[in-house]
SERO-4910 file (N, C-alpha, C, O; in steps of 0.05 Angstrom, whole numbers):
BEGIN
 pado doro    nc1    nc2    nc3   cac1   cac2   cac3    cc1    cc2    cc3    oc1    oc2    oc3
  Met    A   -428    -23    859   -408     -9    843   -407     20    853   -426     31    863
  Arg    A   -384     32    850   -380     60    857   -397     79    839   -407     70    818
  Asp    A   -399    103    848   -413    123    832   -400    125    804   -376    129    803
  Pro    A   -415    122    782   -403    122    756   -388    148    749   -369    148    734
  Tyr    A   -398    170    760   -384    196    755   -356    195    768   -337    205    756
  Gln    A   -354    183    792   -328    181    805   -309    162    790   -285    167    787
  Val    A   -321    140    780   -305    121    764   -292    134    740   -269    130    733
  Leu    A   -308    151    726   -299    164    702   -284    190    708   -271    201    690
  Gly    A   -285    200    733   -271    224    740   -283    249    728   -268    267    721
  Val    A   -309    250    725   -322    274    713   -343    284    732   -353    270    749
  Ala    A   -350    309    728   -370    322    745   -398    314    735   -401    305    712
  Lys    A   -418    317    752   -445    309    744   -456    327    722   -475    318    708
  Asn    A   -446    351    719   -456    368    698   -438    367    673   -441    384    656
  Ala    A   -420    348    671   -402    345    648   -419    339    623   -439    325    624
  Ser    A   -410    350    601   -424    345    575   -419    316    566   -400    303    576
  Gln    A   -436    306    548   -432    279    538   -406    276    524   -393    255    525
  Ala    A   -397    297    511   -371    297    497   -348    293    517   -329    279    512
  Asp    A   -350    308    540   -329    305    560   -330    278    573   -309    267    580
  Val    A   -354    266    576   -356    239    588   -342    219    569   -327    202    578
  Lys    A   -348    222    543   -336    203    524   -306    206    523   -291    186    521
  Lys    A   -296    231    524   -268    236    523   -254    224    547   -233    211    545
  Ala    A   -266    227    571   -255    216    595   -254    185    594   -235    173    602
  Tyr    A   -276    174    584   -277    144    582   -255    134    563   -241    115    570
  Arg    A   -253    146    540   -232    137    521   -204    138    533   -188    119    530
  Lys    A   -199    159    547   -172    162    559   -167    140    579   -145    128    579
  Leu    A   -186    135    597   -183    115    618   -184     87    606   -169     70    616
  Ala    A   -201     82    586   -202     56    574   -175     48    561   -166     26    562
  Lys    A   -163     68    548   -137     63    536   -116     58    557    -98     41    553
  Gln    A   -118     72    579    -98     70    601   -101     43    615    -80     31    622
  His    A   -125     33    619   -129     10    636   -137    -15    620   -144    -36    631
  His    A   -136    -14    593   -143    -37    577   -124    -60    585   -100    -56    587
  Pro    A   -134    -85    589   -117   -107    597    -94   -113    577    -73   -121    585
  Asp    A    -99   -108    552    -77   -112    532    -54    -93    536    -31    -99    529
  Gln    A    -60    -70    548    -40    -50    553    -26    -55    580     -5    -43    585
  Asn    A    -37    -72    596    -27    -77    623    -26   -107    628    -39   -117    646
  Pro    A    -10   -122    613    -10   -151    615      0   -161    642     -7   -184    650
  Lys    A     15   -145    657     26   -154    683     10   -144    706     16   -150    729
  Asp    A    -11   -129    701    -28   -118    723    -53   -136    726    -70   -136    708
  Ser    A    -55   -150    747    -77   -169    752   -103   -155    756   -124   -167    751
  Lys    A   -103   -129    764   -127   -115    769   -136    -98    745   -157    -84    747
  Ala    A   -121    -98    724   -129    -82    701   -156    -90    689   -171    -73    682
  Lys    A   -161   -115    688   -186   -125    677   -209   -116    694   -230   -108    684
  Glu    A   -205   -116    721   -226   -107    739   -232    -78    735   -256    -69    734
  Arg    A   -211    -61    733   -215    -32    729   -228    -27    702   -246    -10    700
  Phe    A   -220    -42    682   -231    -39    656   -261    -45    655   -277    -31    643
  Ser    A   -269    -66    669   -297    -74    671   -313    -52    685   -336    -46    678
  Glu    A   -302    -41    706   -315    -20    721   -319      5    704   -340     18    705
  Leu    A   -299     11    688   -301     34    670   -324     30    650   -340     48    645
  Asn    A   -325      5    638   -346     -1    619   -374      1    631   -392     12    619
  Ala    A   -376     -8    656   -402     -7    670   -410     22    675   -433     29    673
  Ala    A   -390     38    683   -396     66    688   -404     81    663   -423     97    663
  Tyr    A   -390     75    642   -397     88    616   -423     78    605   -437     92    590
  Glu    A   -431     53    612   -457     43    604   -479     60    615   -500     63    603
  Ile    A   -475     72    639   -495     89    651   -492    118    642   -511    129    630
  Val    A   -469    130    646   -465    158    642   -462    164    612   -469    186    603
  Gly    A   -453    145    597   -449    150    568   -475    149    552   -475    157    529
  Asp    A   -496    138    564   -522    136    551   -540    158    563   -545    158    587
  Glu    A   -549    177    547   -563    200    557   -589    192    572   -596    204    592
  Lys    A   -603    171    561   -627    163    574   -622    150    601   -635    157    621
  Lys    A   -602    132    603   -595    119    628   -583    140    647   -587    138    672
  Arg    A   -568    159    637   -557    179    654   -579    195    668   -577    201    692
  Ala    A   -599    202    652   -622    217    664   -636    200    685   -644    210    706
  Gln    A   -639    174    679   -652    156    699   -635    154    724   -646    154    747
  Phe    A   -609    152    721   -591    151    745   -592    176    761   -594    176    785
  Asp    A   -591    199    747   -592    225    761   -618    229    776   -619    242    797
  Ser    A   -640    218    765   -666    222    778   -671    200    799   -692    201    812
  Gly    A   -653    181    801   -656    160    821   -673    136    812   -679    119    829
  Glu    A   -680    135    786   -696    113    777   -679     87    776   -690     65    781
  Ile    A   -654     89    770   -636     65    769   -612     71    786   -605     93    792
  Asp    A   -599     48    795   -575     52    812   -550     51    794   -552     51    769
  Ala    A   -527     50    807   -501     51    792   -497     27    775   -480     28    757
  Glu    A   -512      5    780   -509    -19    764   -530    -20    742   -532    -39    727
  Gly    A   -547      1    741   -568      2    720   -594    -12    728   -612    -15    712
  Lys    A   -596    -21    753   -620    -35    763   -640    -15    772   -633      5    785
  Pro    A   -666    -19    766   -687      0    774   -689      1    805   -687    -20    818
  Arg    A   -694     25    814   -697     28    843   -726     27    852   -732     21    875
  His    A   -746     32    834   -774     33    843   -785      4    843   -775    -13    829
  Pro    A   -806      0    858   -818    -27    860   -829    -37    834   -835    -22    816
  Gly    A   -829    -64    833   -841    -77    809   -820    -86    789   -826   -100    771
  Phe    A   -794    -77    792   -774    -84    773   -750    -98    786   -730   -103    773
  Glu    A   -752   -103    812   -729   -114    826   -720   -141    815   -696   -148    816
  Gly    A   -739   -156    805   -732   -183    796   -721   -184    768   -713   -205    758
  Phe    A   -720   -162    755   -711   -161    727   -682   -152    725   -674   -132    737
  Ala    A   -667   -166    709   -639   -158    703   -622   -155    728   -606   -137    731
  Gln    A   -626   -174    747   -610   -172    771   -581   -180    766   -575   -198    750
  Gly    A   -563   -165    779   -535   -171    777   -523   -166    750   -503   -178    743
  Ala    A   -535   -147    735   -525   -142    708   -507   -118    707   -514    -97    718
  Gly    A   -486   -121    694   -468    -99    686   -469    -96    656   -488   -105    644
  Pro    A   -448    -84    644   -447    -82    615   -443   -108    602   -448   -111    578
  Gly    A   -434   -128    616   -430   -155    605   -426   -174    628   -410   -168    646
  Gly    A   -439   -197    628   -436   -216    650   -461   -233    653   -477   -234    635
  Phe    A   -464   -246    676   -487   -262    681   -510   -244    688   -509   -226    704
  Arg    A   -533   -250    674   -557   -234    679   -580   -253    686   -584   -274    672
  Arg    A   -594   -247    707   -616   -264    716   -642   -255    703   -650   -232    706
  Gly    A   -655   -274    689   -681   -267    676   -704   -272    695   -701   -279    718
  Pro    A   -728   -267    684   -752   -269    701   -756   -297    712   -768   -300    733
  Gly    A   -747   -318    698   -751   -345    708   -730   -354    727   -731   -377    736
  Gly    A   -711   -337    734   -691   -344    753   -666   -356    741   -646   -359    755
  Gly    A   -666   -362    715   -642   -374    702   -622   -353    696   -628   -329    695
  Glu    A   -597   -361    692   -576   -342    686   -565   -348    658   -563   -372    649
  His    A   -558   -327    643   -544   -331    618   -523   -309    615   -526   -287    627
  Phe    A   -503   -314    599   -481   -295    595   -486   -279    570   -491   -291    549
  Glu    A   -484   -253    572   -489   -237    549   -470   -213    549   -461   -204    570
  Phe    A   -466   -202    525   -451   -178    522   -470   -155    515   -483   -156    494
  Asn    A   -472   -136    532   -490   -114    528   -473    -88    524   -460    -79    543
  Phe    A   -474    -78    499   -458    -54    493   -474    -29    493   -466     -8    482
  Gly    A   -498    -30    506   -512     -5    511   -526      6    487   -531     31    487
  Arg    A   -533     -9    466   -546      3    443   -576      1    445   -590     11    428
  Gly    A   -586    -14    466   -615    -16    468   -628     11    473   -617     28    486
  Gly    A   -652     14    461   -667     39    466   -656     63    451   -665     85    457
  Gly    A   -637     59    433   -627     82    417   -607    100    431   -601    121    421
  Gly    A   -598     92    455   -579    109    469   -551    108    458   -546     92    441
  Ala    A   -534    126    467   -506    126    457   -491    102    467   -480     88    451
  Gly    A   -492     97    493   -480     73    505   -451     69    499   -437     87    490
  Phe    A   -442     45    504   -414     37    500   -411     26    472   -424      6    465
  Asp    A   -394     38    456   -389     29    429   -362     16    428   -342     30    430
  Ala    A   -361    -10    424   -335    -24    424   -318    -14    401   -293    -13    403
  Ala    A   -330     -7    379   -315      3    356   -300     29    363   -277     33    355
  Asp    A   -314     46    380   -300     71    388   -275     65    404   -255     77    400
  Met    A   -278     45    422   -255     39    439   -232     28    422   -209     37    425
  Phe    A   -238      8    405   -216     -4    389   -204     16    370   -180     14    364
  Ala    A   -220     34    359   -209     54    341   -189     71    355   -168     78    344
  Asp    A   -195     78    380   -177     95    395   -152     80    404   -130     91    404
  Leu    A   -156     55    412   -134     40    423   -114     31    401    -90     32    405
  Phe    A   -125     23    379   -108     10    358   -105     27    333    -95     17    313
  Gly    A   -115     51    333   -109     69    311   -124     64    286   -111     65    264
  Ala    A   -150     59    286   -164     55    261   -163     79    244   -161    102    255
  Arg    A   -163     76    218   -158     97    199   -180    118    200   -204    112    202
  Gly    A   -172    143    199   -189    164    191   -210    174    209   -218    197    208
  Gly    A   -220    157    227   -242    165    244   -268    167    229   -288    179    240
  Ala    A   -270    157    204   -295    159    189   -316    142    202   -310    122    215
  Arg    A   -341    149    198   -362    134    210   -378    120    189   -384    130    168
  Gly    A   -385     95    197   -401     79    179   -430     80    187   -438     99    201
  Ala    A   -445     60    178   -474     60    184   -479     58    213   -465     45    228
  Gly    A   -499     73    222   -507     73    250   -488     89    267   -491     87    292
  Gly    A   -470    105    256   -453    122    272   -429    108    283   -413    121    298
  Arg    A   -423     83    277   -400     69    288   -375     77    273   -376     82    249
  Gln    A   -353     79    287   -328     84    274   -319     60    259   -325     37    266
  Met    A   -304     64    237   -293     42    222   -274     25    238   -258     35    254
  Arg    A   -276     -2    235   -258    -19    249   -230    -18    237   -226     -7    215
  Glu    A   -211    -28    251   -183    -29    241   -182    -45    215   -191    -67    214
  Pro    A   -171    -33    194   -170    -47    168   -150    -70    169   -132    -71    187
  Gly    A   -152    -88    150   -133   -110    147   -106   -100    138   -103    -77    130
  Ala    A    -86   -117    139    -59   -110    132    -56   -109    101    -69   -123     87
  Asp    A    -38    -91     93    -30    -90     65    -12   -113     58      2   -124     76
  Ile    A    -11   -121     33      7   -141     24     24   -130      1     16   -113    -14
  Ala    A     49   -141     -2     68   -131    -22     70   -153    -44     74   -176    -39
  Leu    A     66   -144    -69     68   -161    -92     85   -149   -113     92   -125   -111
  Glu    A     93   -164   -133    108   -154   -156     97   -164   -182     85   -186   -183
  Thr    A    100   -149   -203     93   -158   -230    115   -148   -249    126   -126   -245
  Ala    A    121   -163   -269    141   -156   -289    127   -149   -315    108   -162   -324
  Ile    A    136   -127   -328    124   -118   -353    146   -113   -373    170   -109   -366
  Ser    A    139   -113   -399    158   -108   -420    163    -78   -422    147    -62   -412
  Leu    A    184    -71   -436    190    -42   -440    168    -30   -458    162     -6   -455
  Glu    A    158    -46   -476    136    -35   -494    111    -28   -477     98     -8   -483
  Thr    A    105    -45   -457     82    -39   -440     88    -14   -423     70      3   -418
  Ala    A    112    -11   -414    120     13   -399    116     38   -416    109     59   -406
  Leu    A    122     36   -442    120     59   -460     91     65   -466     83     88   -464
  His    A     76     45   -475     49     50   -485     27     46   -464      5     55   -468
  Gly    A     34     33   -441     13     25   -423      0     -1   -431      4    -10   -453
  Gly    A    -15    -13   -413    -27    -39   -419    -36    -53   -394    -43    -40   -374
  Lys    A    -36    -79   -395    -45    -94   -372    -24   -115   -364     -9   -124   -381
  Ala    A    -24   -122   -339     -6   -142   -329    -21   -159   -309    -42   -151   -298
  Arg    A    -11   -183   -304    -24   -201   -285     -6   -204   -260     18   -205   -262
  Val    A    -20   -207   -237     -5   -210   -212    -18   -233   -197    -43   -235   -196
  Leu    A     -1   -250   -186    -11   -274   -171    -14   -267   -142      5   -257   -129
  Met    A    -38   -271   -131    -44   -265   -103    -35   -288    -85    -33   -311    -95
  Pro    A    -31   -283    -59    -23   -305    -41    -43   -328    -40    -35   -350    -34
  Asn    A    -69   -322    -45    -89   -343    -44    -91   -359    -70   -109   -375    -73
  Gly    A    -74   -353    -89    -74   -367   -115    -90   -353   -137    -87   -361   -160
  Arg    A   -105   -333   -130   -120   -319   -150   -101   -302   -167    -80   -294   -158
  Thr    A   -110   -296   -192    -95   -278   -210   -111   -253   -215   -135   -255   -222
  Leu    A    -99   -230   -211   -112   -205   -216   -100   -191   -240    -76   -194   -245
  Glu    A   -116   -176   -255   -106   -160   -277   -102   -132   -268   -119   -119   -257
  Val    A    -78   -121   -274    -71    -94   -265    -68    -76   -289    -55    -83   -308
  Asn    A    -80    -53   -287    -77    -33   -308    -50    -18   -305    -45     -7   -283
  Ile    A    -34    -18   -325     -7     -5   -325     -9     21   -340    -14     21   -364
  Pro    A     -5     44   -327     -6     69   -342     19     73   -359     40     64   -352
  Ala    A     15     87   -381     38     93   -399     58    110   -384     50    129   -370
  Gly    A     83    104   -388    104    120   -376    111    112   -347    126    127   -334
  Ile    A    101     90   -338    108     81   -310    138     75   -308    150     67   -328
  Glu    A    149     80   -285    178     76   -281    183     49   -267    166     39   -253
  Asp    A    207     38   -271    215     14   -258    216     18   -228    228     38   -218
  Gly    A    203      0   -213    203      3   -184    179     18   -172    176     19   -148
  Lys    A    162     30   -189    139     44   -180    118     24   -170    117      1   -178
  Gln    A    101     34   -151     80     17   -140     52     26   -149     47     49   -153
  Ile    A     35      6   -152      7     10   -158     -9     -2   -135     -4    -24   -127
  Arg    A    -28     14   -125    -44      6   -102    -70     -7   -112    -85      6   -126
  Leu    A    -76    -31   -104   -101    -44   -109   -117    -44    -83   -112    -60    -65
  Arg    A   -136    -26    -82   -151    -22    -57   -169    -46    -51   -183    -56    -68
  Gly    A   -169    -54    -25   -186    -75    -16   -177   -103    -24   -192   -122    -20
  Gln    A   -153   -106    -35   -143   -132    -44   -122   -144    -25   -109   -163    -32
  Gly    A   -120   -132     -1   -100   -142     18   -113   -162     37   -133   -175     31
  Gln    A   -102   -163     61   -112   -182     81   -138   -172     93   -142   -148     96
  Pro    A   -157   -191     99   -182   -183    112   -177   -173    140   -157   -180    153
  Ser    A   -195   -156    149   -192   -145    176   -200   -165    197   -221   -177    194
  Pro    A   -185   -169    218   -193   -187    239   -215   -176    257   -226   -190    274
  Met    A   -222   -150    253   -242   -137    270   -266   -129    254   -282   -113    263
  Gly    A   -270   -140    230   -293   -134    214   -292   -108    199   -312    -99    188
  Gly    A   -268    -96    197   -265    -72    182   -259    -77    153   -262   -100    144
  Pro    A   -251    -57    138   -245    -61    109   -219    -77    106   -202    -77    123
  Ser    A   -217    -91     84   -192   -105     77   -170    -86     71   -175    -63     63
  Gly    A   -145    -95     75   -122    -79     68   -119    -77     37   -136    -86     22
  Asp    A    -97    -64     29    -92    -61      0    -69    -78     -9    -53    -88      8
  Ala    A    -68    -83    -34    -45    -97    -47    -27    -76    -60    -36    -61    -77
  Met    A     -2    -76    -52     17    -57    -63     34    -72    -83     51    -89    -76
  Val    A     30    -66   -109     43    -81   -131     66    -65   -141     63    -43   -153
  Thr    A     90    -75   -138    114    -62   -148    119    -72   -177    119    -96   -183
  Val    A    123    -53   -195    127    -58   -223    157    -61   -230    172    -43   -223
  Arg    A    164    -83   -242    192    -87   -250    193    -91   -281    175   -103   -292
  Phe    A    214    -80   -293    217    -83   -322    231   -110   -328    250   -117   -315
  Glu    A    220   -124   -348    233   -148   -357    258   -142   -373    261   -120   -385
  Lys    A    277   -161   -373    301   -157   -390    293   -158   -419    277   -176   -428
  His    A    304   -140   -435    296   -138   -463    318   -151   -481    341   -151   -474
  Gly    A    309   -161   -503    328   -175   -521    347   -156   -536    368   -164   -545
  Leu    A    339   -130   -538    356   -111   -553    366    -88   -536    389    -80   -539
  Phe    A    350    -78   -518    356    -54   -504    365    -59   -475    355    -76   -462
  Arg    A    384    -43   -466    393    -42   -438    383    -16   -426    384      5   -439
  Ile    A    375    -18   -401    363      6   -388    383     20   -371    398      8   -355
  Glu    A    385     46   -374    401     64   -358    384     87   -349    385    108   -362
  Gly    A    370     84   -327    351    105   -319    329    108   -339    314     88   -344
  Arg    A    325    131   -351    305    135   -372    317    130   -400    302    128   -419
  Asp    A    343    127   -402    356    122   -428    357     93   -434    357     76   -416
  Leu    A    359     86   -459    362     59   -468    388     57   -485    396     77   -498
  Arg    A    401     34   -484    425     30   -500    421      7   -519    408    -13   -513
  Leu    A    432     10   -543    429     -9   -564    456    -13   -578    468      7   -586
  Asp    A    464    -38   -582    488    -44   -599    477    -49   -627    461    -68   -632
  Leu    A    487    -33   -647    478    -36   -674    500    -47   -692    520    -33   -696
  Pro    A    496    -71   -703    516    -82   -722    516    -67   -748    495    -61   -760
  Ile    A    541    -60   -758    544    -47   -785    566    -61   -800    583    -74   -788
  Thr    A    566    -58   -826    587    -70   -843    612    -52   -843    611    -29   -835
  Leu    A    634    -63   -853    658    -48   -855    655    -25   -875    665     -3   -871
  Tyr    A    642    -31   -898    639    -10   -918    620     12   -909    623     35   -916
  Glu    A    599      5   -892    582     26   -881    598     44   -862    593     68   -861
  Ala    A    616     32   -847    632     47   -828    651     65   -843    655     88   -835
  Val    A    663     56   -865    683     71   -880    669     93   -897    678    116   -897
  Leu    A    649     85   -911    637    104   -931    614    120   -919    606    140   -931
  Gly    A    603    112   -897    579    125   -886    555    112   -899    557    100   -921
  Ala    A    532    114   -887    508    102   -898    483    110   -882    485    122   -860
  Lys    A    460    103   -893    435    106   -878    425     78   -872    421     62   -890
  Val    A    421     72   -846    413     46   -838    389     47   -820    384     68   -808
  Glu    A    375     25   -817    352     24   -799    360     16   -771    377     -2   -768
  Ala    A    349     29   -752    355     22   -724    328     18   -709    310     35   -713
  Pro    A    326     -3   -693    301     -7   -679    298     11   -654    318     18   -642
  Thr    A    274     19   -648    267     34   -624    242     20   -612    231      2   -624
  Leu    A    235     29   -588    211     17   -575    185     23   -591    166      8   -589
  Ser    A    186     45   -606    161     53   -620    163     47   -650    147     56   -666
  Gly    A    183     31   -659    186     24   -687    214     31   -698    230     43   -683
  Lys    A    219     25   -723    245     30   -734    247     58   -744    228     71   -752
  Val    A    272     69   -742    278     96   -752    303     94   -770    318     75   -768
  Glu    A    307    114   -787    330    114   -804    352    130   -791    349    153   -781
  Leu    A    375    118   -790    398    129   -776    420    135   -796    427    117   -812
  Thr    A    432    159   -795    453    167   -814    480    161   -801    486    172   -779
  Leu    A    497    145   -814    524    139   -804    543    158   -818    545    158   -843
  Pro    A    558    173   -804    578    190   -817    601    172   -828    606    151   -818
  Pro    A    614    181   -850    637    166   -861    659    163   -839    662    180   -822
  His    A    673    142   -841    695    136   -823    686    134   -794    698    144   -775
  Ser    A    664    120   -790    653    115   -763    667     91   -751    666     69   -762
  Asn    A    679     95   -729    693     73   -715    673     55   -701    651     63   -692
  Ser    A    681     30   -698    666     12   -681    667     22   -653    689     28   -643
  Gly    A    645     23   -639    644     34   -611    634     62   -610    629     73   -589
  Arg    A    632     75   -634    621    103   -634    592    102   -625    577     84   -633
  Thr    A    583    122   -609    556    122   -599    541    146   -611    550    169   -609
  Leu    A    518    141   -622    500    162   -633    476    164   -615    466    144   -605
  Arg    A    466    188   -610    444    193   -592    419    200   -608    419    218   -624
  Leu    A    397    185   -602    371    191   -614    354    202   -591    344    187   -574
  Arg    A    350    228   -591    336    242   -569    306    234   -568    293    233   -589
  Gly    A    297    230   -544    269    224   -540    260    196   -547    236    190   -547
  Lys    A    279    179   -554    272    152   -562    276    131   -540    277    107   -545
  Gly    A    280    141   -516    283    123   -493    257    119   -479    236    117   -492
  Leu    A    257    116   -453    233    112   -437    219    138   -431    233    158   -425
  Pro    A    193    139   -432    179    164   -425    181    171   -395    187    153   -379
  Ala    A    177    195   -389    179    204   -361    152    215   -352    137    226   -369
  Ala    A    145    211   -327    120    221   -316    121    250   -310    143    262   -308
  Gly    A     98    262   -307     97    290   -298    106    310   -319    115    332   -312
  Gly    A    104    303   -345    111    322   -366    141    326   -370    149    343   -386
  Gln    A    157    310   -357    186    311   -361    193    299   -388    179    282   -398
  Pro    A    216    308   -400    224    297   -426    231    267   -424    241    258   -404
  Ala    A    225    253   -446    232    224   -446    262    221   -448    277    239   -455
  Gly    A    271    197   -442    300    190   -444    308    187   -473    292    190   -491
  Asp    A    334    182   -477    345    180   -504    353    151   -510    355    135   -491
  Leu    A    356    145   -535    366    119   -544    395    123   -553    401    138   -571
  Leu    A    414    110   -539    442    112   -545    450     87   -562    450     65   -552
  Val    A    457     93   -587    463     71   -606    494     69   -609    507     88   -619
  Thr    A    505     47   -602    534     42   -604    538     24   -629    527      3   -632
  Leu    A    556     34   -647    562     20   -672    581     -3   -667    601      0   -653
  Arg    A    576    -26   -679    593    -50   -677    598    -60   -705    580    -71   -718
  Ile    A    623    -57   -715    630    -67   -742    631    -97   -741    645   -109   -724
  Val    A    618   -109   -760    617   -138   -762    627   -147   -790    618   -137   -810
  Leu    A    646   -164   -790    657   -174   -816    640   -197   -826    627   -211   -810
  Pro    A    639   -201   -852    623   -223   -863    634   -250   -856    658   -253   -851
  Asp    A    617   -270   -854    625   -297   -848    641   -309   -872    636   -302   -895
  Gly    A    659   -327   -866    674   -341   -887    697   -325   -898    701   -301   -892
  Ala    A    712   -337   -916    735   -325   -929    726   -304   -949    706   -307   -963
  Asn    A    741   -281   -950    735   -260   -969    761   -250   -981    775   -235   -968
  Thr    A    768   -260  -1004    794   -255  -1016    799   -225  -1021    821   -215  -1015
  Glu    A    779   -211  -1031    782   -182  -1036    787   -167  -1010    804   -149  -1009
  Leu    A    772   -173   -990    776   -159   -965    803   -165   -953    816   -148   -941
  Glu    A    812   -190   -956    838   -197   -945    860   -183   -960    880   -175   -948
  Glu    A    857   -181   -987    878   -167  -1003    879   -137   -995    900   -126   -994
  Leu    A    855   -125   -991    854    -97   -983    868    -93   -956    882    -74   -952
  Ala    A    864   -112   -938    876   -110   -912    907   -112   -914    921    -98   -899
  Arg    A    916   -129   -932    945   -132   -935    958   -107   -946    979    -98   -936
  Arg    A    944    -94   -965    955    -70   -977    956    -47   -956    975    -32   -954
  Met    A    935    -46   -940    934    -26   -919    956    -30   -899    969    -11   -890
  Arg    A    961    -55   -892    982    -61   -873   1010    -54   -884   1028    -46   -870
  Ser    A   1013    -58   -911   1039    -53   -923   1043    -24   -929   1064    -12   -924
  Asp    A   1022    -11   -941   1025     17   -951   1019     38   -930   1032     58   -928
  Lys    A    999     33   -913    990     54   -894    985     41   -867    962     41   -857
  Pro    A   1006     31   -855   1002     20   -828    997     41   -807   1006     64   -810
  Phe    A    982     35   -786    977     53   -764    972     36   -739    965     13   -740
  Asp    A    976     49   -716    973     36   -690    950     48   -675    953     70   -664
  Pro    A    926     35   -674    903     46   -660    907     46   -630    891     58   -615
  Arg    A    927     31   -620    931     29   -591    954     46   -581    963     43   -558
  Ser    A    963     64   -597    986     81   -590    980     98   -565    997    102   -548
  Glu    A    955    106   -562    947    123   -539    948    107   -513    952    118   -491
  Leu    A    945     80   -515    945     64   -491    973     62   -479    976     56   -455
  Ala    A    994     66   -495   1022     63   -486   1032     88   -471   1053     87   -459
  Lys    A   1017    109   -472   1026    134   -460   1021    134   -430   1028    154   -417
***
């Protein structure tokens, strides 16, 4: 093998940090996955690993500089020639009995720095953060995130609570829903995504929250809309009536002569807002409802109105 310093393109007095930096740059450049059409990329990559096996390990580097071992890591002094013959950082290695076996040697023997596969993969494939785990190794590439959805009631959105989400593997997880969450917001479940193919941490589950359709209220942003049935006499004379809200019933005052379709606003009775913003409003639209069945008195009143005080509510539409 060539001089490992020449392979890595560094001077003999280069610091360990500079050696590691040079190796990472070249390993990324010559990695076979990055050069699928280059038949010699694998050969260059192997040579880089072998060079870094020597120069990247402070103990082996000192032995190489002093002439104790050669560029392949084999001892130069007598008594050791039969040991580890033909060995590089990974490949066939001849043992004392003459047999051969295939092994991967990443240079961790004897406590040296050596070749760290995690360092290479972190640099090549962008492992998160550069944080170091046990033994000084960089974190492996995490698993992929997964996208999930859960539906909650408006009452849960208002007060907070729990919801269940079905995982791709069939498991069911319970999700804590904070009070005031908005439709379409995401909750991150750390470590509940896909496992890492490289032994790193699992990805996360990103749960999108959707509001269920409500039997009474329609959603308009942070506001809610409600159709409130009232009687004819309540519309004509005015009245105090109960109106439902997400937090319970409230008393609503109807002004006299309230037309069907009139909308009254109850401030702060809509959906809450995050970040200290004011809550939405409840918009109550009045709908006059006539009683079921025949009503002689009501019919007589209607006839007198038609005869004595007729009016055209659609006159504005003709203009």
